[in-house]
VOPAGU-2260 file (C-alpha; in pm, 1 decimal, decimal comma):
REM VOPAGU-2260
SITE   aa  ch    i         X         Y         Z
SITE  MET   A    0   11625,1   -3035,1    4204,6
SITE  ARG   A    1   11539,5   -2706,5    4378,1
SITE  ASP   A    2   11803,4   -2436,0    4341,2
SITE  VAL   A    3   11970,4   -2404,1    4683,9
SITE  VAL   A    4   12200,3   -2109,6    4753,7
SITE  GLU   A    5   12456,5   -2082,7    5032,2
SITE  ILE   A    6   12394,6   -1749,9    5203,2
SITE  GLY   A    7   12677,3   -1794,8    5454,7
SITE  LEU   A    8   12877,5   -2062,6    5628,9
SITE  GLY   A    9   12636,6   -2322,2    5763,6
SITE  LYS   A   10   12321,5   -2162,4    5621,7
SITE  THR   A   11   12152,0   -2225,0    5288,8
SITE  ALA   A   12   11830,5   -2096,3    5135,2
SITE  GLN   A   13   11608,3   -2227,6    4859,9
SITE  ARG   A   14   11553,4   -1992,9    4569,9
SITE  GLY   A   15   11191,9   -1893,6    4511,0
SITE  TYR   A   16   11017,8   -1705,9    4231,4
SITE  HIS   A   17   10739,7   -1450,5    4225,2
SITE  LEU   A   18   10472,1   -1430,6    3957,4
SITE  ASP   A   19   10655,6   -1130,2    3812,2
SITE  ASP   A   20   10961,0   -1353,0    3758,7
SITE  ILE   A   21   10787,5   -1593,3    3521,1
SITE  ALA   A   22   10599,3   -1577,1    3193,5
SITE  ILE   A   23   10365,6   -1809,2    3005,5
SITE  VAL   A   24   10492,5   -1980,2    2690,6
SITE  PRO   A   25   10235,9   -2036,3    2410,4
SITE  SER   A   26   10226,2   -2383,6    2254,4
SITE  ARG   A   27   10208,8   -2489,8    1890,6
SITE  ARG   A   28    9828,3   -2463,3    1900,0
SITE  THR   A   29    9591,5   -2170,1    1944,7
SITE  ARG   A   30    9218,4   -2188,5    2007,3
SITE  ASP   A   31    8912,9   -1972,6    1943,7
SITE  VAL   A   32    8843,6   -1772,4    2261,1
SITE  ASP   A   33    8473,4   -1867,0    2243,6
SITE  ASP   A   34    8571,7   -2234,4    2282,8
SITE  VAL   A   35    8750,8   -2172,9    2614,0
SITE  SER   A   36    8589,4   -2252,2    2950,4
SITE  THR   A   37    8691,6   -2085,0    3276,7
SITE  GLY   A   38    8453,9   -2295,6    3486,4
SITE  TRP   A   39    8564,5   -2493,0    3791,1
SITE  GLN   A   40    8400,5   -2694,2    4065,8
SITE  LEU   A   41    8456,8   -2723,8    4440,7
SITE  ASP   A   42    8284,4   -3030,2    4581,3
SITE  ALA   A   43    7925,0   -3007,8    4450,8
SITE  TYR   A   44    7941,4   -2634,1    4378,3
SITE  GLN   A   45    8012,9   -2510,4    4027,2
SITE  PHE   A   46    8146,7   -2165,9    3934,1
SITE  GLY   A   47    8180,4   -1988,2    3603,8
SITE  ILE   A   48    8511,3   -1816,3    3682,5
SITE  PRO   A   49    8800,3   -1915,8    3913,2
SITE  CYS   A   50    8749,3   -1615,5    4139,7
SITE  VAL   A   51    8711,4   -1619,4    4519,2
SITE  GLY   A   52    8647,9   -1288,3    4692,8
SITE  HIS   A   53    8899,5   -1212,3    4967,2
SITE  PRO   A   54    8701,5   -1177,2    5292,3
SITE  SER   A   55    8797,0    -817,6    5364,3
SITE  ASP   A   56    8523,4    -577,8    5469,8
SITE  ALA   A   57    8664,0    -340,7    5209,1
SITE  THR   A   58    8536,2    -568,1    4932,6
SITE  MET   A   59    8291,9    -826,8    5070,7
SITE  SER   A   60    7955,4    -721,7    5211,0
SITE  PRO   A   61    7652,0    -950,5    5189,7
SITE  ALA   A   62    7543,7    -759,3    4878,9
SITE  SER   A   63    7882,5    -765,4    4701,6
SITE  ALA   A   64    7935,0   -1133,6    4790,2
SITE  VAL   A   65    7598,0   -1212,5    4634,6
SITE  ARG   A   66    7685,6   -1005,9    4327,5
SITE  LEU   A   67    8014,0   -1190,1    4280,5
SITE  GLY   A   68    7820,6   -1515,4    4298,4
SITE  GLN   A   69    7578,3   -1392,4    4033,3
SITE  LEU   A   70    7875,1   -1319,6    3806,8
SITE  GLY   A   71    8014,5   -1671,0    3844,4
SITE  GLY   A   72    8258,8   -1635,2    4133,9
SITE  LEU   A   73    8247,9   -1718,9    4504,3
SITE  GLY   A   74    8198,5   -1437,0    4752,0
SITE  VAL   A   75    8326,4   -1499,8    5105,8
SITE  LEU   A   76    8200,1   -1294,2    5400,1
SITE  ASN   A   77    8417,9   -1251,3    5709,1
SITE  VAL   A   78    8213,9   -1351,5    6016,3
SITE  GLU   A   79    8466,8   -1165,9    6231,0
SITE  GLY   A   80    8424,5    -847,5    6031,4
SITE  LEU   A   81    8220,8    -530,6    6058,5
SITE  TRP   A   82    7903,1    -694,1    5927,1
SITE  THR   A   83    7881,3    -914,9    6236,5
SITE  ARG   A   84    7984,3    -641,6    6481,4
SITE  TYR   A   85    7741,7    -367,1    6375,3
SITE  GLU   A   86    7372,3    -384,0    6294,8
SITE  ASN   A   87    7438,2    -146,7    6008,0
SITE  PRO   A   88    7808,2     -83,5    5940,7
SITE  THR   A   89    7739,0     153,9    5650,7
SITE  LYS   A   90    7835,1     465,1    5847,0
SITE  VAL   A   91    8157,1     301,2    5968,2
SITE  LEU   A   92    8245,5     201,9    5613,3
SITE  GLU   A   93    8167,1     552,1    5486,5
SITE  GLU   A   94    8396,2     697,9    5752,3
SITE  LEU   A   95    8676,9     458,8    5656,8
SITE  ALA   A   96    8626,1     539,7    5289,2
SITE  GLY   A   97    8679,2     905,6    5373,7
SITE  LEU   A   98    9010,7     855,2    5554,3
SITE  ASP   A   99    9335,8     945,0    5384,6
SITE  GLU   A  100    9669,2     770,3    5427,1
SITE  GLU   A  101    9801,3    1054,3    5643,9
SITE  ALA   A  102    9538,1     988,9    5910,7
SITE  ARG   A  103    9593,0     738,7    6192,0
SITE  THR   A  104    9415,0     476,7    5985,4
SITE  THR   A  105    9550,0     167,1    6160,2
SITE  LYS   A  106    9444,2     298,4    6500,8
SITE  ARG   A  107    9098,0     375,7    6365,8
SITE  LEU   A  108    9068,7      27,9    6215,1
SITE  GLN   A  109    9159,5    -121,6    6552,3
SITE  GLU   A  110    8895,4      92,6    6722,1
SITE  VAL   A  111    8607,2      -1,8    6492,1
SITE  TYR   A  112    8699,4    -371,5    6507,6
SITE  ALA   A  113    8705,0    -361,3    6889,4
SITE  GLU   A  114    8324,9    -388,9    6884,7
SITE  PRO   A  115    8235,0    -745,4    6990,8
SITE  ILE   A  116    8110,0   -1004,8    6742,8
SITE  ARG   A  117    7736,1   -1071,0    6774,0
SITE  PRO   A  118    7620,1   -1429,0    6707,8
SITE  ASP   A  119    7273,5   -1303,3    6607,9
SITE  LEU   A  120    7432,6   -1095,3    6331,8
SITE  ILE   A  121    7621,2   -1398,6    6200,2
SITE  THR   A  122    7284,6   -1570,4    6160,4
SITE  GLU   A  123    7135,3   -1261,0    5995,6
SITE  ARG   A  124    7422,5   -1217,2    5747,6
SITE  VAL   A  125    7412,0   -1582,6    5646,3
SITE  ARG   A  126    7038,5   -1542,4    5588,6
SITE  GLU   A  127    7106,2   -1241,8    5363,5
SITE  LEU   A  128    7360,3   -1444,0    5165,7
SITE  ARG   A  129    7114,1   -1732,5    5138,4
SITE  ASP   A  130    6838,6   -1499,0    5018,9
SITE  GLY   A  131    7076,2   -1387,8    4741,3
SITE  GLY   A  132    7039,6   -1730,4    4586,2
SITE  GLY   A  133    7404,1   -1831,5    4543,4
SITE  THR   A  134    7660,1   -2043,5    4722,5
SITE  VAL   A  135    7699,0   -1926,7    5082,8
SITE  ALA   A  136    8058,3   -1910,0    5206,6
SITE  VAL   A  137    8196,6   -1744,7    5519,1
SITE  ARG   A  138    8543,9   -1704,0    5666,6
SITE  VAL   A  139    8651,0   -1757,9    6026,5
SITE  SER   A  140    9000,2   -1746,3    6175,2
SITE  PRO   A  141    9155,9   -2061,9    6323,6
SITE  GLN   A  142    9163,6   -1894,0    6665,7
SITE  HIS   A  143    8785,7   -1845,5    6673,0
SITE  THR   A  144    8669,8   -2150,6    6477,4
SITE  LEU   A  145    8572,2   -2363,6    6777,8
SITE  ALA   A  146    8381,5   -2078,3    6940,7
SITE  LEU   A  147    8197,1   -1953,7    6632,2
SITE  ALA   A  148    8148,2   -2277,9    6438,6
SITE  PRO   A  149    7824,9   -2379,5    6616,9
SITE  VAL   A  150    7660,4   -2049,3    6524,5
SITE  ILE   A  151    7793,7   -2061,3    6167,6
SITE  LEU   A  152    7683,8   -2419,4    6109,9
SITE  ASP   A  153    7341,4   -2364,0    6264,9
SITE  ALA   A  154    7293,5   -2066,7    6033,6
SITE  GLY   A  155    7342,2   -2300,9    5736,1
SITE  VAL   A  156    7644,5   -2223,2    5517,1
SITE  ASP   A  157    7751,6   -2417,6    5208,0
SITE  ILE   A  158    8130,1   -2370,1    5235,1
SITE  LEU   A  159    8339,0   -2286,5    5541,3
SITE  VAL   A  160    8668,7   -2102,2    5495,9
SITE  ILE   A  161    8916,3   -2126,7    5784,3
SITE  GLN   A  162    9176,9   -1865,6    5700,5
SITE  GLY   A  163    9466,0   -1703,5    5881,2
SITE  THR   A  164    9791,3   -1544,6    5773,1
SITE  ILE   A  165    9965,7   -1879,3    5823,2
SITE  VAL   A  166    9766,2   -2194,1    5901,1
SITE  SER   A  167    9913,6   -2534,9    5985,0
SITE  ALA   A  168    9763,0   -2876,1    6044,6
SITE  GLU   A  169    9957,2   -2902,9    6370,0
SITE  HIS   A  170    9923,0   -2599,4    6594,5
SITE  VAL   A  171   10097,2   -2641,7    6930,4
SITE  SER   A  172    9979,0   -2456,3    7239,7
SITE  THR   A  173   10044,6   -2497,4    7611,6
SITE  THR   A  174    9776,1   -2246,0    7711,9
SITE  ASP   A  175    9474,7   -2302,7    7485,5
SITE  GLU   A  176    9309,7   -2606,0    7333,3
SITE  PRO   A  177    9434,8   -2602,6    6973,4
SITE  LEU   A  178    9205,6   -2654,9    6676,4
SITE  ASN   A  179    9251,9   -3008,5    6545,2
SITE  LEU   A  180    9165,6   -2951,9    6181,6
SITE  LYS   A  181    9146,6   -3319,7    6091,8
SITE  GLU   A  182    8899,1   -3401,0    6368,7
SITE  PHE   A  183    8701,8   -3082,0    6310,7
SITE  ILE   A  184    8663,2   -3135,0    5934,7
SITE  ALA   A  185    8579,7   -3504,7    5976,4
SITE  ASP   A  186    8274,0   -3411,1    6183,6
SITE  LEU   A  187    8134,2   -3180,5    5913,2
SITE  ASP   A  188    7923,4   -3262,9    5611,2
SITE  LEU   A  189    8022,5   -2953,2    5412,8
SITE  PRO   A  190    8341,8   -2863,8    5223,1
SITE  VAL   A  191    8608,2   -2670,7    5412,7
SITE  ILE   A  192    8877,8   -2447,8    5262,7
SITE  VAL   A  193    9184,1   -2388,8    5482,2
SITE  GLY   A  194    9495,1   -2170,9    5456,3
SITE  GLY   A  195    9716,6   -1987,6    5396,8
SITE  CYS   A  196   10018,3   -2201,6    5347,8
SITE  THR   A  197   10347,9   -2135,1    5176,8
SITE  ASP   A  198   10526,1   -2465,6    5114,4
SITE  TYR   A  199   10492,3   -2828,1    5002,5
SITE  LYS   A  200   10488,3   -2992,3    5345,7
SITE  THR   A  201   10223,6   -2764,5    5493,7
SITE  ALA   A  202   10005,0   -2794,0    5184,6
SITE  LEU   A  203   10025,4   -3173,6    5200,2
SITE  HIS   A  204    9944,8   -3179,2    5572,1
SITE  LEU   A  205    9644,7   -2951,6    5520,3
SITE  MET   A  206    9519,6   -3178,3    5242,2
SITE  ARG   A  207    9542,7   -3472,9    5480,2
SITE  THR   A  208    9298,6   -3299,1    5716,9
SITE  GLY   A  209    9025,4   -3364,0    5461,7
SITE  ALA   A  210    9004,3   -3006,7    5336,6
SITE  ALA   A  211    8833,9   -2960,4    5000,7
SITE  GLY   A  212    9052,6   -2660,2    4922,6
SITE  VAL   A  213    9381,2   -2513,2    5038,0
SITE  ILE   A  214    9466,9   -2142,1    5021,4
SITE  VAL   A  215    9822,6   -2083,4    4901,5
SITE  GLY   A  216    9978,3   -1754,1    5007,7
SITE  ILE   A  217    9914,8   -1493,6    5274,9
SITE  GLY   A  218    9727,7   -1236,1    5068,1
SITE  GLY   A  219   10046,4   -1038,3    5021,9
SITE  ASP   A  220   10026,2    -727,5    4804,6
SITE  GLU   A  221   10190,3    -385,9    4799,7
SITE  TRP   A  222    9989,6    -291,5    5111,6
SITE  SER   A  223   10079,9    -601,1    5310,8
SITE  THR   A  224   10329,6    -551,8    5593,1
SITE  THR   A  225   10370,5    -918,5    5684,4
SITE  GLU   A  226   10730,7    -912,7    5566,2
SITE  SER   A  227   10828,9    -611,1    5774,3
SITE  VAL   A  228   10636,4    -734,4    6081,0
SITE  LEU   A  229   10709,7   -1108,8    6067,4
SITE  GLY   A  230   10991,5   -1138,1    5814,1
SITE  ILE   A  231   10773,4   -1364,0    5596,6
SITE  ARG   A  232   10760,5   -1306,7    5221,9
SITE  VAL   A  233   10600,3   -1557,4    4985,3
SITE  PRO   A  234   10729,1   -1605,2    4629,7
SITE  MET   A  235   10390,3   -1701,3    4489,0
SITE  ALA   A  236   10499,1   -1880,7    4171,4
SITE  THR   A  237   10710,7   -2120,9    4374,3
SITE  ALA   A  238   10453,2   -2156,8    4652,3
SITE  ILE   A  239   10176,9   -2249,3    4405,8
SITE  ALA   A  240   10399,5   -2492,7    4216,8
SITE  ASP   A  241   10505,9   -2658,8    4543,4
SITE  ALA   A  242   10144,2   -2691,0    4658,0
SITE  ALA   A  243   10053,1   -2835,8    4317,1
SITE  ALA   A  244   10325,0   -3097,6    4366,8
SITE  ALA   A  245   10175,8   -3178,5    4707,9
SITE  ARG   A  246    9832,7   -3211,6    4546,9
SITE  ARG   A  247    9970,7   -3453,5    4288,3
SITE  ASP   A  248   10130,6   -3665,9    4560,1
SITE  TYR   A  249    9812,9   -3653,9    4770,0
SITE  LEU   A  250    9611,4   -3759,5    4465,2
SITE  ASP   A  251    9831,5   -4069,7    4435,4
SITE  GLU   A  252    9822,3   -4127,1    4811,1
SITE  THR   A  253    9440,3   -4128,1    4823,5
SITE  GLY   A  254    9369,9   -4294,4    4492,2
SITE  GLY   A  255    9217,8   -3990,8    4327,9
SITE  ARG   A  256    9103,1   -3727,2    4581,4
SITE  HIS   A  257    9161,9   -3385,8    4426,6
SITE  VAL   A  258    9212,1   -3086,0    4656,6
SITE  HIS   A  259    9165,0   -2744,5    4499,8
SITE  LEU   A  260    9431,4   -2476,9    4533,7
SITE  ILE   A  261    9334,0   -2111,6    4571,9
SITE  ALA   A  262    9615,3   -1861,5    4518,2
SITE  ASP   A  263    9601,0   -1559,6    4750,0
SITE  GLY   A  264    9863,9   -1291,0    4701,1
SITE  ASP   A  265   10056,1   -1095,7    4438,8
SITE  ILE   A  266    9757,9   -1098,3    4201,3
SITE  ARG   A  267    9655,6    -764,2    4053,3
SITE  THR   A  268    9599,3    -812,7    3678,2
SITE  SER   A  269    9458,4   -1064,5    3433,7
SITE  GLY   A  270    9814,1   -1166,6    3350,6
SITE  ASP   A  271    9880,7   -1243,9    3717,4
SITE  ILE   A  272    9567,2   -1459,3    3725,4
SITE  ALA   A  273    9681,1   -1651,4    3416,6
SITE  LYS   A  274   10028,0   -1710,2    3561,8
SITE  ALA   A  275    9890,1   -1827,0    3898,8
SITE  LEU   A  276    9666,4   -2079,9    3725,7
SITE  GLY   A  277    9951,3   -2181,3    3497,5
SITE  CYS   A  278   10158,2   -2260,6    3806,9
SITE  GLY   A  279    9886,5   -2501,0    3921,8
SITE  ALA   A  280    9618,4   -2304,1    4108,2
SITE  ASP   A  281    9252,3   -2390,2    4049,1
SITE  ALA   A  282    9131,7   -2041,3    4141,1
SITE  VAL   A  283    9255,5   -1707,2    4269,4
SITE  MET   A  284    9147,5   -1504,0    4571,0
SITE  LEU   A  285    9104,5   -1138,8    4476,7
SITE  GLY   A  286    9118,4    -861,5    4733,6
SITE  GLU   A  287    9253,4    -523,3    4628,7
SITE  PRO   A  288    9144,7    -564,8    4261,9
SITE  LEU   A  289    8781,0    -599,5    4374,6
SITE  SER   A  290    8808,9    -284,3    4586,9
SITE  LEU   A  291    8819,1     -93,4    4257,3
SITE  CYS   A  292    8463,6    -183,6    4156,3
SITE  GLU   A  293    8156,5      31,3    4220,7
SITE  GLU   A  294    7995,3    -232,8    4443,6
SITE  ALA   A  295    8288,0    -240,0    4690,9
SITE  PRO   A  296    8138,6    -150,0    5032,6
SITE  ALA   A  297    8432,2      71,7    5137,5
SITE  GLY   A  298    8405,2     297,5    4833,2
SITE  GLY   A  299    8747,0     210,2    4692,2
SITE  ALA   A  300    8946,6     200,3    5016,2
SITE  TRP   A  301    9136,8    -122,0    5082,8
SITE  TRP   A  302    9271,6    -302,9    5384,9
SITE  HIS   A  303    9369,1    -664,6    5438,6
SITE  SER   A  304    9183,4    -873,0    5697,4
SITE  ALA   A  305    9494,4    -866,5    5921,8
SITE  ALA   A  306    9527,3    -487,2    5904,9
SITE  SER   A  307    9302,6    -437,0    6208,9
SITE  HIS   A  308    9470,6    -684,6    6444,0
SITE  PRO   A  309    9452,8    -531,3    6793,9
SITE  SER   A  310    9819,1    -589,4    6885,2
SITE  LEU   A  311   10013,1    -670,0    6565,7
SITE  PRO   A  312    9848,8    -531,6    6249,1
SITE  ARG   A  313    9998,6    -660,7    5924,6
SITE  GLY   A  314    9860,2    -441,3    5652,2
SITE  ALA   A  315    9848,7     -76,0    5555,8
SITE  PHE   A  316    9534,1     117,3    5468,7
SITE  GLU   A  317    9492,0     230,6    5110,2
SITE  ALA   A  318    9282,0     543,7    5073,7
SITE  ALA   A  319    8982,7     535,0    4844,9
SITE  GLY   A  320    9029,0     620,0    4480,2
SITE  GLU   A  321    8796,0     643,4    4184,8
SITE  PRO   A  322    8631,3     311,2    4097,5
SITE  LEU   A  323    8722,8     161,1    3761,5
SITE  GLY   A  324    8366,9      49,5    3691,5
SITE  SER   A  325    8109,5    -206,8    3793,3
SITE  MET   A  326    8209,7    -549,0    3920,9
SITE  GLU   A  327    8085,5    -695,7    3595,4
SITE  ARG   A  328    8309,9    -463,3    3395,4
SITE  LEU   A  329    8604,5    -537,3    3621,5
SITE  LEU   A  330    8561,5    -910,1    3566,5
SITE  PHE   A  331    8440,7    -921,0    3205,3
SITE  GLY   A  332    8511,0    -582,9    3045,1
SITE  PRO   A  333    8510,3    -399,3    2823,8
SITE  ALA   A  334    8847,6    -248,6    2914,7
SITE  ASP   A  335    8955,3      97,1    2800,8
SITE  GLU   A  336    9303,5      81,5    2957,2
SITE  PRO   A  337    9580,1    -163,9    2860,2
SITE  ASP   A  338    9707,7    -237,5    3211,9
SITE  GLY   A  339    9515,9    -561,1    3278,6
SITE  GLN   A  340    9303,8    -427,4    3566,4
SITE  LEU   A  341    8976,8    -449,1    3372,5
SITE  ASN   A  342    8826,5    -754,8    3201,9
SITE  LEU   A  343    9025,8    -978,1    3434,9
SITE  PHE   A  344    8869,5   -1305,0    3326,1
SITE  GLY   A  345    8835,2   -1201,3    2965,8
SITE  GLY   A  346    9212,5   -1165,0    2980,3
SITE  LEU   A  347    9242,2   -1512,5    3129,4
SITE  ARG   A  348    9025,6   -1659,5    2852,7
SITE  ARG   A  349    9240,7   -1488,6    2592,0
SITE  ALA   A  350    9560,3   -1623,5    2750,6
SITE  MET   A  351    9416,4   -1974,7    2752,0
SITE  ALA   A  352    9310,9   -1939,7    2387,9
SITE  LYS   A  353    9649,6   -1803,8    2279,1
SITE  CYS   A  354    9811,5   -2109,7    2437,5
SITE  GLY   A  355    9559,4   -2355,3    2290,0
SITE  TYR   A  356    9392,7   -2479,1    2608,3
SITE  ARG   A  357    9018,7   -2533,8    2637,9
SITE  ASP   A  358    8976,5   -2550,7    3017,7
SITE  LEU   A  359    9155,7   -2473,2    3341,2
SITE  LYS   A  360    9274,4   -2828,0    3407,3
SITE  GLU   A  361    9449,6   -2832,9    3070,8
SITE  PHE   A  362    9588,6   -2483,8    3122,9
SITE  GLN   A  363    9770,1   -2597,2    3437,6
SITE  LYS   A  364   10002,8   -2788,0    3201,2
SITE  VAL   A  365   10114,9   -2469,8    3020,6
SITE  SER   A  366   10487,6   -2414,9    2982,5
SITE  LEU   A  367   10653,6   -2136,9    3181,3
SITE  ILE   A  368   10976,6   -1948,4    3133,1
SITE  LEU   A  369   11195,3   -1767,5    3384,6
SITE  ASP   A  370   11295,7   -1433,3    3236,8
SITE  ARG   A  371   11414,7   -1221,8    3530,3
C-alpha cells in the first residue's frame, strides 16, 4: 500500500521519493564488469547504452546527435528549435554561450526563438541526421504535432518523439482540435515515444495509445522552474516505479507488449542513472550532463526546452562553464574526479557488476533501500 499522509482535515497526499532518497542494495552475487551489457532495444533499433539525448538546443545539434548515436546512444533533435529556425544558428548559439546569469537571459531566449519554424530546414536537418548514418529521431511538441508531422514524416525519420512538460492521452480543448494520440500513432508505421508523465494512470493511458516508449518525468533539474511556475514537482523514484507498475499491467493486458520507459529528470551522475534504471526505467534522457561535453553546441551553457516559452518560461539559463571533456569521455571515461559526472555509463556497468546483474532487464529487479 502507498504511504498516504493527512496534510489537513479532508485532504491527504501520497508520499513520493526522489532518486536522492533511495539507494541500491547489492545482492549475494557480484559479476565481472566485462560480462555486463548495457544494451537495449526500442522496436527494431538497438543501442549500446541506455542514453537518450534531451532535445535542447544547448546539447543536441545535428552533429552532436549523430555523435551520440556513434557512441551507442540516441540523439534527439528538436524540430521546433534553433536548427529549424535559422539557416545557420551558430552565431546565435555563440551569443547565448557568452551570456552570463546576470543578463536578461530568458528574454533573449524568447527573442531568438521568436523566429518562425521553416519546414525546409526540418527536411534539411533530417537529411543531415540521416547522412550521419545512425538512427534518426526528432522531437515535436503535442501542440505542433498535427501541423509539423507531414513535413517530419516526409523527411523520413526513424523514431518520432512527442514531448511536452506534461502529456496526457486525453487532452480536452473547446477551442482547438486536440491531438488524439491513439489515432495518430495507429496511422504511423514508425515507433513513437511520448511524454512526460508523472503517475501510474497517465503512463498506462499513454501505453494504450500504442506508443513504443513513454517518457517519465518533466526534465526537472536544479535549473527547472516548473515547480515555482506550475506547482508541479516530480519525485522521480516514485514516478518511475509507478510507470513500471503500469508497464507490467499493460504487458499482462496485451499479452506481452513491452513499452519502454525513459526517465527524464533529476539525473546528473552515474549513480543517478543506476538508481533510475533500478527503479524500472529502460533508459535515461540526459540534458544538463551532456552540456558539459566539448561537442555541446552551446559551449557549456544549458537551458531546458521549456525555458524559451514565449509567455510562461519554465527553466532558468545556466551560463557556460568549462567542458569536462569529450562526449566519449563523459560517457565512458576515464574519470579524474570522484563525483560521478564522468564515465557515466562505465559507472552504470560497475553498479550492475557489483550487484551481480548481466543486463538491464535483470538490473531492474535490484533491491532498493530508503535511507533518508
